[in-house]
ROSE-4610 file (N, C-alpha, C; in Angstrom, 1 decimal, always signed):
// ROSE-4610
residu = [M/M/M/T/T/T/R/R/R/V/V/V/V/V/V/V/V/V/V/V/V/D/D/D/D/D/D/Q/Q/Q/T/T/T/L/L/L/V/V/V/R/R/R/Q/Q/Q/G/G/G/I/I/I/R/R/R/S/S/S/L/L/L/L/L/L/D/D/D/M/M/M/A/A/A/G/G/G/I/I/I/T/T/T/V/V/V/V/V/V/G/G/G/E/E/E/A/A/A/D/D/D/D/D/D/G/G/G/A/A/A/A/A/A/A/A/A/L/L/L/D/D/D/V/V/V/I/I/I/V/V/V/E/E/E/V/V/V/R/R/R/P/P/P/D/D/D/V/V/V/V/V/V/L/L/L/L/L/L/D/D/D/L/L/L/R/R/R/M/M/M/P/P/P/H/H/H/R/R/R/D/D/D/G/G/G/I/I/I/W/W/W/T/T/T/L/L/L/Q/Q/Q/Q/Q/Q/L/L/L/R/R/R/D/D/D/R/R/R/A/A/A/V/V/V/E/E/E/V/V/V/P/P/P/V/V/V/L/L/L/V/V/V/L/L/L/T/T/T/T/T/T/F/F/F/D/D/D/D/D/D/D/D/D/A/A/A/L/L/L/V/V/V/L/L/L/D/D/D/A/A/A/L/L/L/R/R/R/A/A/A/G/G/G/A/A/A/R/R/R/G/G/G/Y/Y/Y/L/L/L/L/L/L/K/K/K/D/D/D/V/V/V/T/T/T/L/L/L/E/E/E/Q/Q/Q/L/L/L/T/T/T/R/R/R/A/A/A/V/V/V/E/E/E/T/T/T/L/L/L/A/A/A/A/A/A/G/G/G/G/G/G/T/T/T/L/L/L/I/I/I/A/A/A/A/A/A/S/S/S/V/V/V/T/T/T/D/D/D/R/R/R/L/L/L/V/V/V/R/R/R/A/A/A/I/I/I/R/R/R/S/S/S/A/A/A/P/P/P/W/W/W/P/P/P/V/V/V/G/G/G/V/V/V/D/D/D/S/S/S/P/P/P/P/P/P/P/P/P/Q/Q/Q/E/E/E/L/L/L/T/T/T/E/E/E/R/R/R/E/E/E/L/L/L/E/E/E/V/V/V/L/L/L/R/R/R/L/L/L/V/V/V/A/A/A/G/G/G/G/G/G/Y/Y/Y/T/T/T/N/N/N/R/R/R/E/E/E/I/I/I/A/A/A/G/G/G/L/L/L/L/L/L/F/F/F/L/L/L/A/A/A/E/E/E/G/G/G/T/T/T/V/V/V/K/K/K/N/N/N/H/H/H/V/V/V/S/S/S/T/T/T/I/I/I/L/L/L/L/L/L/K/K/K/L/L/L/G/G/G/A/A/A/R/R/R/D/D/D/R/R/R/T/T/T/N/N/N/A/A/A/V/V/V/L/L/L/R/R/R/A/A/A/L/L/L/H/H/H/E/E/E/G/G/G/I/I/I/L/L/L/R/R/R]
num = [1/1/1/2/2/2/3/3/3/4/4/4/5/5/5/6/6/6/7/7/7/8/8/8/9/9/9/10/10/10/11/11/11/12/12/12/13/13/13/14/14/14/15/15/15/16/16/16/17/17/17/18/18/18/19/19/19/20/20/20/21/21/21/22/22/22/23/23/23/24/24/24/25/25/25/26/26/26/27/27/27/28/28/28/29/29/29/30/30/30/31/31/31/32/32/32/33/33/33/34/34/34/35/35/35/36/36/36/37/37/37/38/38/38/39/39/39/40/40/40/41/41/41/42/42/42/43/43/43/44/44/44/45/45/45/46/46/46/47/47/47/48/48/48/49/49/49/50/50/50/51/51/51/52/52/52/53/53/53/54/54/54/55/55/55/56/56/56/57/57/57/58/58/58/59/59/59/60/60/60/61/61/61/62/62/62/63/63/63/64/64/64/65/65/65/66/66/66/67/67/67/68/68/68/69/69/69/70/70/70/71/71/71/72/72/72/73/73/73/74/74/74/75/75/75/76/76/76/77/77/77/78/78/78/79/79/79/80/80/80/81/81/81/82/82/82/83/83/83/84/84/84/85/85/85/86/86/86/87/87/87/88/88/88/89/89/89/90/90/90/91/91/91/92/92/92/93/93/93/94/94/94/95/95/95/96/96/96/97/97/97/98/98/98/99/99/99/100/100/100/101/101/101/102/102/102/103/103/103/104/104/104/105/105/105/106/106/106/107/107/107/108/108/108/109/109/109/110/110/110/111/111/111/112/112/112/113/113/113/114/114/114/115/115/115/116/116/116/117/117/117/118/118/118/119/119/119/120/120/120/121/121/121/122/122/122/123/123/123/124/124/124/125/125/125/126/126/126/127/127/127/128/128/128/129/129/129/130/130/130/131/131/131/132/132/132/133/133/133/134/134/134/135/135/135/136/136/136/137/137/137/138/138/138/139/139/139/140/140/140/141/141/141/142/142/142/143/143/143/144/144/144/145/145/145/146/146/146/147/147/147/148/148/148/149/149/149/150/150/150/151/151/151/152/152/152/153/153/153/154/154/154/155/155/155/156/156/156/157/157/157/158/158/158/159/159/159/160/160/160/161/161/161/162/162/162/163/163/163/164/164/164/165/165/165/166/166/166/167/167/167/168/168/168/169/169/169/170/170/170/171/171/171/172/172/172/173/173/173/174/174/174/175/175/175/176/176/176/177/177/177/178/178/178/179/179/179/180/180/180/181/181/181/182/182/182/183/183/183/184/184/184/185/185/185/186/186/186/187/187/187/188/188/188/189/189/189/190/190/190/191/191/191/192/192/192/193/193/193/194/194/194/195/195/195/196/196/196/197/197/197/198/198/198/199/199/199/200/200/200/201/201/201/202/202/202/203/203/203/204/204/204/205/205/205/206/206/206/207/207/207/208/208/208/209/209/209/210/210/210/211/211/211/212/212/212/213/213/213/214/214/214]
x = [-32.3/-32.3/-33.6/-34.8/-36.1/-37.3/-38.0/-38.6/-40.1/-40.3/-42.3/-43.2/-44.2/-45.1/-45.8/-46.1/-46.9/-48.2/-49.1/-50.5/-50.7/-51.3/-52.1/-52.7/-53.6/-54.2/-54.0/-52.8/-52.5/-51.2/-51.2/-49.4/-48.6/-48.5/-47.3/-47.1/-48.0/-47.2/-46.8/-47.2/-46.3/-45.1/-45.0/-43.9/-42.9/-43.4/-42.1/-42.1/-43.1/-42.5/-41.7/-41.8/-40.1/-39.6/-38.9/-37.8/-37.4/-38.1/-37.7/-36.5/-37.1/-37.1/-36.1/-35.9/-34.8/-33.4/-33.3/-32.0/-32.0/-32.9/-32.7/-32.0/-32.5/-31.6/-32.8/-34.3/-35.7/-35.6/-36.2/-36.7/-38.3/-39.0/-40.3/-40.6/-40.9/-41.1/-43.1/-43.8/-45.1/-45.7/-46.2/-47.6/-49.2/-50.1/-51.2/-52.1/-53.5/-53.6/-55.5/-55.6/-56.8/-56.2/-57.3/-57.1/-57.2/-58.8/-58.3/-57.2/-56.5/-55.0/-54.7/-54.4/-53.0/-52.9/-54.1/-54.5/-53.8/-53.4/-53.4/-51.4/-51.2/-49.6/-49.1/-49.5/-48.7/-49.0/-50.2/-49.8/-48.7/-48.9/-47.4/-46.2/-45.7/-44.4/-44.0/-44.8/-44.7/-43.7/-44.3/-43.2/-42.8/-42.0/-41.9/-42.4/-43.2/-43.3/-44.4/-45.7/-46.8/-47.1/-46.5/-47.6/-48.6/-49.5/-50.8/-51.6/-52.3/-53.2/-54.6/-55.4/-56.5/-57.3/-57.8/-58.8/-58.4/-58.7/-58.9/-60.5/-60.6/-62.0/-62.2/-62.9/-63.3/-63.0/-62.0/-61.8/-60.7/-60.9/-60.1/-59.1/-58.5/-57.1/-57.9/-59.0/-59.4/-60.1/-60.4/-61.1/-59.5/-58.5/-57.3/-57.0/-56.9/-56.4/-57.2/-58.5/-59.3/-59.1/-59.3/-58.9/-57.4/-56.6/-55.6/-55.4/-56.1/-56.2/-56.9/-58.4/-59.1/-58.6/-57.8/-57.2/-55.7/-55.5/-53.9/-53.3/-53.1/-51.5/-50.8/-50.0/-48.6/-47.4/-48.5/-46.9/-47.6/-46.3/-46.1/-47.3/-48.1/-48.8/-48.6/-48.0/-48.1/-49.0/-49.7/-50.4/-50.1/-50.1/-49.6/-50.2/-50.9/-51.9/-52.0/-52.6/-52.5/-54.0/-54.7/-55.9/-55.4/-55.4/-54.9/-56.4/-57.8/-59.0/-58.9/-59.2/-58.7/-59.6/-60.9/-61.4/-60.9/-60.3/-59.5/-58.6/-57.6/-56.4/-57.0/-58.1/-58.3/-58.7/-59.6/-59.9/-58.6/-58.1/-56.9/-55.3/-55.8/-54.8/-55.9/-56.6/-57.9/-57.7/-58.0/-57.9/-56.7/-55.7/-54.1/-53.1/-53.4/-52.0/-51.3/-49.8/-48.5/-48.2/-48.3/-47.6/-48.9/-48.4/-49.0/-48.5/-47.8/-47.4/-48.8/-48.4/-48.5/-47.8/-48.5/-47.6/-46.7/-47.1/-45.7/-44.6/-44.2/-43.0/-41.6/-40.5/-39.2/-38.4/-37.4/-37.0/-36.8/-36.4/-35.7/-36.5/-38.0/-38.7/-39.1/-39.8/-40.3/-39.4/-38.4/-37.4/-37.1/-37.0/-36.9/-38.5/-39.7/-40.5/-40.6/-40.1/-40.4/-39.4/-37.9/-37.6/-37.7/-38.8/-38.7/-40.2/-40.9/-41.8/-41.1/-40.6/-39.5/-38.9/-38.5/-38.1/-38.9/-40.3/-40.7/-41.9/-40.9/-41.8/-42.9/-43.2/-44.4/-44.2/-44.5/-44.5/-45.6/-46.2/-47.3/-47.3/-46.8/-46.2/-46.8/-45.7/-46.0/-47.0/-47.1/-48.4/-49.8/-49.7/-51.4/-51.4/-50.4/-50.5/-51.2/-50.6/-52.1/-53.5/-53.9/-55.1/-55.3/-54.7/-55.4/-55.6/-54.7/-55.0/-56.1/-56.1/-57.9/-59.1/-58.5/-59.7/-60.6/-59.2/-59.3/-60.2/-59.1/-60.0/-61.2/-62.0/-62.8/-64.3/-63.2/-64.7/-65.0/-65.6/-66.3/-65.0/-65.1/-63.8/-64.7/-65.1/-65.7/-65.8/-66.7/-67.1/-67.5/-66.3/-67.1/-66.2/-65.7/-65.7/-63.2/-63.2/-62.1/-61.4/-62.3/-61.8/-62.4/-62.0/-62.4/-61.5/-63.2/-62.4/-60.5/-59.8/-58.5/-57.8/-57.3/-56.4/-55.0/-55.0/-53.9/-52.7/-51.5/-50.4/-49.1/-48.4/-47.1/-46.2/-45.8/-44.2/-43.2/-43.1/-42.3/-43.3/-44.4/-45.0/-45.7/-46.1/-46.1/-44.7/-43.5/-41.9/-42.1/-42.9/-42.5/-43.2/-44.8/-45.7/-45.7/-44.7/-44.6/-43.6/-42.1/-41.4/-41.7/-42.8/-43.8/-44.7/-45.3/-45.6/-45.3/-43.9/-42.7/-42.2/-42.8/-41.8/-40.9/-40.6/-39.2/-40.0/-38.9/-38.9/-38.7/-38.6/-38.5/-37.6/-35.9/-34.6/-34.5/-35.0/-34.4/-34.5/-36.0/-36.7/-35.5/-35.3/-34.7/-33.3/-32.5/-31.3/-31.7/-32.7/-32.6/-32.8/-33.5/-34.7/-33.7/-32.2/-31.2/-32.0/-33.0/-33.7/-32.6/-33.4/-33.3/-34.9/-34.0/-35.5/-36.8/-36.1/-37.2/-38.0/-37.3/-38.4/-39.7/-38.9/-39.8/-40.7/-40.9/-41.5/-42.1/-42.4/-43.1/-43.9/-43.3/-44.1/-44.8/-44.7/-45.0/-46.8/-46.4/-47.6/-48.4/-48.1/-49.0/-49.4/-49.2/-49.7/-50.9/-50.3/-51.8/-52.7/-52.6/-53.7/-54.8/-53.7/-54.6/-55.4/-54.7/-55.5/-56.5/-57.0/-57.1/-57.4/-55.8/-55.8/-55.4/-55.3/-55.1/-53.5/-53.0/-51.7/-50.9/-50.3/-48.9/-49.4/-49.8/-51.3/-52.2/-53.1/-54.2/-54.2/-52.8/-52.3/-52.3/-51.4/-51.4/-52.9/-53.7/-54.9/-55.7/-56.0/-56.2/-56.2/-54.6/-54.2/-54.1/-54.6/-54.5/-56.0/-56.7/-58.2/-58.3/-58.2/-58.3/-57.6/-56.7/-56.1/-54.4/-54.7/-52.7/-51.8/-51.4/-50.6/-51.1/-50.2/-50.4/-49.8]
y = [-175.6/-177.2/-176.6/-177.8/-178.3/-178.1/-177.1/-177.4/-177.8/-178.8/-179.2/-179.2/-179.7/-179.9/-180.9/-181.4/-183.3/-183.0/-183.1/-183.1/-184.7/-185.7/-186.9/-187.0/-187.6/-187.6/-188.4/-189.4/-190.3/-190.1/-190.1/-189.3/-190.1/-191.5/-192.6/-192.1/-192.3/-192.0/-190.3/-188.9/-187.9/-188.0/-189.0/-189.2/-190.2/-191.0/-191.8/-191.1/-190.6/-189.0/-188.5/-187.6/-186.9/-187.5/-188.2/-189.5/-189.3/-190.5/-190.5/-189.3/-188.5/-186.8/-186.5/-187.0/-185.7/-186.2/-188.2/-188.8/-188.6/-187.7/-187.1/-185.9/-185.2/-184.1/-182.4/-183.3/-182.6/-182.5/-180.8/-180.1/-180.3/-181.0/-180.7/-179.7/-178.7/-177.2/-177.2/-178.0/-178.3/-179.1/-179.5/-180.6/-180.3/-180.9/-180.7/-182.1/-182.6/-183.7/-183.3/-183.0/-182.3/-181.2/-180.7/-180.1/-178.4/-178.0/-177.1/-176.4/-177.3/-176.8/-176.8/-177.9/-177.5/-175.9/-175.9/-174.2/-173.1/-172.9/-172.2/-172.4/-173.8/-174.2/-173.7/-174.0/-173.8/-172.1/-171.5/-170.0/-169.3/-169.6/-169.6/-169.6/-170.9/-171.2/-171.2/-171.1/-170.9/-171.9/-173.2/-174.1/-174.2/-175.3/-175.3/-176.5/-177.5/-178.2/-178.7/-179.4/-179.6/-181.4/-182.3/-183.5/-183.6/-184.1/-184.0/-185.6/-185.6/-186.9/-186.6/-187.6/-187.6/-187.3/-188.7/-189.2/-189.5/-188.0/-187.5/-186.9/-187.1/-186.4/-185.0/-184.7/-183.4/-182.6/-181.9/-181.0/-182.1/-183.3/-183.5/-183.3/-184.4/-183.2/-182.9/-183.1/-182.2/-181.3/-181.4/-179.4/-178.5/-178.7/-178.3/-177.8/-178.9/-178.4/-176.8/-177.0/-176.2/-175.1/-174.9/-173.8/-173.5/-173.8/-173.5/-172.7/-173.3/-172.9/-171.6/-171.6/-170.2/-169.2/-169.7/-168.5/-167.7/-168.5/-168.0/-168.2/-169.4/-170.0/-171.2/-170.2/-170.2/-171.8/-173.2/-174.5/-175.0/-175.7/-177.4/-178.2/-179.5/-180.2/-181.8/-182.6/-183.7/-184.6/-185.1/-186.0/-187.0/-188.0/-189.2/-189.6/-190.9/-191.7/-192.9/-193.9/-195.1/-195.7/-195.2/-195.0/-194.6/-195.4/-195.5/-195.3/-194.8/-195.1/-193.6/-194.2/-193.6/-191.8/-191.5/-190.5/-189.5/-190.4/-189.5/-189.0/-189.6/-189.1/-187.8/-188.3/-187.0/-185.4/-186.3/-185.3/-184.3/-184.5/-183.7/-183.5/-184.3/-183.1/-182.1/-181.9/-181.2/-179.8/-180.3/-179.5/-178.9/-179.5/-178.6/-178.9/-180.4/-181.4/-181.5/-181.1/-180.9/-182.6/-183.5/-184.8/-185.8/-187.3/-188.7/-189.1/-189.5/-190.7/-191.6/-193.3/-194.0/-194.0/-194.5/-194.5/-195.7/-196.8/-198.2/-197.4/-196.3/-195.9/-195.3/-195.9/-196.1/-194.2/-194.5/-193.0/-192.5/-192.9/-192.2/-191.8/-192.2/-192.1/-190.7/-190.9/-190.4/-188.3/-188.5/-187.7/-187.1/-188.0/-187.4/-186.4/-187.3/-186.1/-185.6/-185.1/-183.9/-182.9/-182.7/-182.2/-181.9/-182.8/-182.2/-181.1/-181.4/-180.2/-179.2/-179.0/-177.7/-177.5/-177.4/-177.4/-176.7/-176.3/-176.1/-177.7/-178.5/-180.0/-180.6/-182.0/-182.5/-183.9/-184.7/-186.2/-186.7/-187.7/-188.9/-190.3/-190.5/-192.6/-193.1/-193.8/-194.5/-195.8/-196.1/-197.3/-196.9/-195.6/-194.8/-193.6/-193.9/-192.9/-194.0/-195.0/-195.8/-195.3/-195.5/-195.8/-194.3/-193.6/-191.6/-191.5/-191.7/-191.2/-191.5/-193.7/-193.9/-193.0/-193.1/-192.1/-190.1/-189.6/-188.5/-188.4/-189.1/-189.2/-190.1/-190.7/-191.1/-190.6/-189.5/-188.2/-186.6/-186.1/-185.5/-184.5/-183.4/-182.2/-180.9/-180.5/-179.4/-178.0/-178.2/-176.7/-175.4/-174.2/-172.8/-171.9/-170.9/-169.7/-170.7/-171.1/-171.7/-172.0/-172.9/-173.9/-173.7/-172.7/-172.4/-173.2/-173.8/-174.7/-174.7/-175.4/-175.4/-174.6/-173.8/-173.8/-174.1/-174.4/-175.5/-174.7/-175.9/-176.2/-175.6/-175.0/-174.8/-176.2/-176.8/-177.9/-177.9/-176.6/-175.5/-175.9/-176.0/-175.6/-177.1/-178.0/-179.2/-180.1/-179.5/-180.3/-180.1/-178.3/-177.8/-178.8/-179.0/-179.4/-181.0/-181.7/-182.6/-182.8/-182.1/-182.2/-181.7/-180.5/-180.2/-181.8/-182.5/-183.7/-184.7/-184.2/-185.7/-185.2/-183.5/-182.9/-182.2/-181.8/-181.2/-179.8/-178.8/-177.7/-176.6/-175.7/-174.9/-174.9/-175.0/-174.3/-175.6/-177.2/-178.0/-178.7/-178.0/-177.2/-176.9/-175.6/-174.8/-176.0/-175.7/-177.4/-177.7/-179.1/-180.1/-179.3/-178.4/-177.9/-177.1/-176.1/-175.0/-174.0/-173.5/-171.8/-171.5/-169.8/-169.2/-169.9/-169.6/-170.2/-169.1/-168.2/-167.0/-167.6/-167.8/-168.2/-169.0/-170.2/-171.2/-171.0/-170.2/-169.2/-169.0/-168.0/-167.6/-168.6/-169.7/-170.8/-171.9/-172.0/-172.3/-171.7/-170.0/-169.1/-169.5/-169.7/-169.4/-170.6/-171.9/-173.1/-172.7/-172.6/-172.2/-171.5/-170.2/-169.8/-170.3/-171.3/-171.5/-172.9/-173.6/-174.7/-174.1/-172.7/-172.6/-173.4/-173.0/-173.5/-172.9/-173.2/-172.1/-172.4/-173.7/-173.8/-175.4/-175.4/-176.6/-177.9/-177.9/-179.5/-179.5/-178.7/-178.4/-178.6/-178.1/-177.5/-179.3/-179.9/-181.2/-182.2/-182.1/-183.0/-182.6/-181.3/-181.0/-181.2/-181.4/-182.1/-183.8/-184.0/-185.6/-186.1/-184.9/-185.4/-184.7/-183.7/-183.7/-184.7/-185.4/-186.0/-185.2/-184.3/-183.7/-184.3/-184.7/-185.2/-187.1/-188.0/-189.1/-190.4]
z = [+52.9/+53.1/+53.0/+52.8/+52.2/+53.7/+54.0/+55.0/+55.1/+55.4/+54.9/+56.1/+56.1/+56.5/+56.5/+57.8/+57.2/+58.4/+57.0/+57.8/+57.3/+58.7/+58.8/+60.1/+60.2/+61.2/+62.6/+62.0/+62.8/+63.0/+64.4/+65.4/+64.7/+65.1/+65.0/+63.3/+62.6/+60.6/+61.5/+61.3/+61.3/+61.8/+62.9/+63.9/+63.0/+62.1/+61.0/+59.8/+59.4/+58.5/+59.0/+59.8/+61.0/+60.8/+61.8/+61.3/+60.2/+59.3/+58.1/+57.7/+57.4/+56.7/+56.8/+58.5/+59.3/+58.7/+58.3/+58.1/+56.9/+56.0/+54.5/+54.4/+55.3/+56.0/+55.3/+55.8/+55.4/+56.4/+56.9/+57.8/+57.7/+58.9/+59.4/+60.2/+60.1/+60.7/+60.8/+61.3/+61.3/+61.2/+61.7/+61.9/+62.3/+61.6/+61.9/+61.5/+62.3/+62.3/+61.1/+60.5/+60.3/+59.2/+58.1/+57.5/+57.8/+58.5/+59.7/+60.2/+61.3/+61.9/+61.0/+59.6/+58.2/+57.6/+57.9/+57.0/+58.1/+59.6/+60.5/+60.2/+60.3/+60.6/+59.0/+58.0/+56.8/+56.0/+57.0/+56.6/+57.6/+58.8/+59.9/+59.3/+59.0/+58.5/+57.1/+56.3/+54.9/+55.0/+54.4/+53.9/+52.8/+52.0/+50.8/+50.1/+51.4/+50.7/+51.6/+51.6/+52.3/+52.0/+53.0/+52.7/+53.5/+52.2/+52.8/+52.7/+53.7/+54.0/+53.4/+52.7/+52.2/+52.7/+53.8/+54.6/+55.5/+56.4/+57.5/+58.4/+59.6/+60.3/+59.9/+60.4/+59.9/+58.9/+58.6/+57.2/+56.6/+55.5/+54.6/+53.8/+53.3/+52.1/+50.8/+50.6/+49.1/+49.6/+50.7/+51.6/+51.8/+52.0/+52.5/+51.2/+50.2/+48.8/+48.3/+48.5/+48.2/+48.5/+50.0/+50.3/+50.3/+50.1/+49.5/+48.4/+47.6/+46.1/+46.2/+47.4/+47.1/+47.5/+48.8/+49.4/+48.6/+47.8/+46.9/+47.4/+48.6/+49.4/+48.1/+47.8/+47.0/+47.6/+47.6/+48.5/+47.5/+46.4/+46.5/+47.9/+46.8/+48.4/+47.1/+48.1/+48.1/+48.8/+48.0/+48.5/+48.4/+49.9/+50.5/+51.2/+50.9/+51.3/+51.2/+51.6/+51.5/+50.5/+49.4/+49.2/+47.7/+46.8/+45.1/+44.3/+45.1/+44.3/+42.8/+41.4/+40.2/+41.0/+41.7/+41.3/+42.3/+43.4/+44.7/+43.8/+43.5/+42.7/+41.6/+42.0/+40.3/+40.9/+41.6/+42.9/+43.3/+43.9/+44.6/+43.7/+42.6/+41.0/+41.1/+40.4/+40.3/+40.8/+42.5/+43.6/+43.9/+42.7/+43.0/+43.5/+44.0/+44.7/+42.5/+43.6/+42.4/+42.6/+43.5/+43.7/+44.5/+43.7/+44.5/+44.5/+46.3/+46.4/+47.6/+47.4/+48.0/+49.3/+50.8/+51.9/+51.8/+51.1/+50.7/+50.0/+49.7/+48.6/+50.0/+49.5/+50.2/+50.7/+51.6/+52.1/+50.4/+49.9/+48.7/+47.4/+47.5/+46.8/+47.8/+48.8/+48.7/+49.1/+49.5/+48.9/+47.8/+46.9/+45.6/+45.5/+45.9/+45.3/+46.1/+47.3/+48.0/+47.0/+46.8/+46.5/+44.7/+44.1/+43.3/+42.8/+43.8/+44.0/+44.5/+45.7/+46.3/+45.0/+44.0/+43.3/+41.7/+42.5/+40.9/+40.1/+40.2/+39.2/+40.1/+39.2/+39.6/+39.7/+40.8/+40.8/+41.0/+40.1/+40.3/+40.4/+41.6/+41.8/+40.1/+39.8/+38.5/+38.5/+40.0/+40.3/+39.7/+39.2/+39.4/+38.3/+37.7/+36.4/+35.2/+34.9/+34.1/+34.2/+35.9/+35.5/+35.9/+35.9/+36.3/+35.2/+33.8/+32.3/+32.2/+32.6/+32.1/+33.0/+34.4/+34.7/+34.2/+33.5/+33.0/+31.8/+31.4/+29.5/+29.4/+30.9/+30.8/+32.0/+31.9/+33.0/+32.0/+31.9/+31.8/+32.0/+31.6/+32.0/+32.5/+33.9/+34.6/+33.1/+33.0/+31.9/+32.9/+32.6/+33.5/+32.6/+33.6/+33.3/+33.2/+33.9/+34.0/+33.2/+32.3/+31.4/+30.1/+29.0/+27.7/+26.6/+25.7/+24.9/+24.5/+24.4/+24.3/+23.0/+22.9/+21.8/+21.2/+20.0/+19.7/+19.6/+20.2/+20.6/+19.6/+19.5/+18.8/+19.0/+18.1/+18.9/+19.7/+20.0/+21.3/+22.2/+22.2/+23.5/+24.0/+22.3/+23.1/+23.9/+23.1/+23.4/+25.4/+25.9/+27.1/+27.5/+27.2/+28.1/+28.3/+27.4/+27.7/+28.8/+29.3/+30.2/+31.5/+31.2/+32.4/+32.4/+32.1/+32.4/+33.0/+33.0/+33.1/+34.7/+35.0/+36.6/+35.7/+35.1/+35.5/+35.1/+36.4/+36.4/+35.6/+35.6/+34.0/+33.8/+34.8/+34.4/+33.9/+34.4/+33.7/+32.3/+32.4/+30.6/+29.9/+30.6/+29.8/+29.5/+30.1/+29.6/+28.9/+29.1/+28.1/+26.5/+26.6/+25.4/+24.8/+25.4/+25.1/+25.2/+25.8/+25.7/+26.9/+27.1/+28.1/+29.4/+30.5/+31.7/+31.7/+31.2/+30.3/+29.5/+28.6/+27.3/+28.2/+29.2/+29.2/+30.4/+31.0/+31.9/+30.4/+29.6/+28.8/+28.0/+28.1/+26.7/+28.0/+29.2/+30.4/+30.7/+30.5/+30.8/+29.1/+28.5/+27.3/+26.9/+27.4/+27.3/+28.3/+29.6/+30.6/+29.6/+29.3/+28.7/+27.8/+27.0/+25.7/+26.5/+27.3/+27.5/+28.8/+29.3/+29.9/+31.5/+31.7/+32.9/+34.1/+35.4/+36.5/+37.0/+36.2/+37.1/+36.2/+36.2/+35.2/+36.0/+36.8/+36.6/+35.9/+36.7/+35.6/+34.1/+33.7/+32.8/+31.9/+32.6/+32.2/+32.0/+33.3/+33.4/+32.7/+31.6/+30.6/+29.4/+29.0/+28.1/+27.7/+28.7/+28.7/+28.8/+28.7/+29.0/+27.2/+26.8/+25.3/+24.2/+25.2/+23.7/+23.4/+23.7/+23.5/+23.8/+24.6/+25.7/+25.4/+25.2/+24.8/+25.7]
């Protein structure tokens, strides 16, 4: 059973999400009303997925994502918010979010997103995807030790990267390309290295920014 932590500053929203996920057979194992409390809960219960609001008092969602990344806490984070600001979406994904949905989604869409992230995939709401791509390509890419100039990818690596961008897990990619799952993992590792990316989401963002993915 998929285990989830819900982070939102509104009690009613947390209760509503808990009730909906319970109907779908997904268990909420923890709640928090700001980023600082969220870190304690996440470290304690180690959920499969975190549902995270971005706009919260004290410590917001971006701060929470940065702290999880800096502390090397490996947990998929699905941003669930009412805000579809381009810069905010980009900041969240660069900080390590693996998914981004608006709160007007259906239960089916929310459930699919949670299960996709729990299985190792990524998912961004279709309503923000086009705007996100434009924002990525117009914004300067942060230059530093973690973002060297990208190296050219092979055709097979591009195939794998396109499927990663589509939210497919390594197992699903292996089935689609008739490869061993270990081979896909090796391709993903090489892609991260060539793009100077720390994770799958960051690799997709870098590829979009550089025009490698269209």
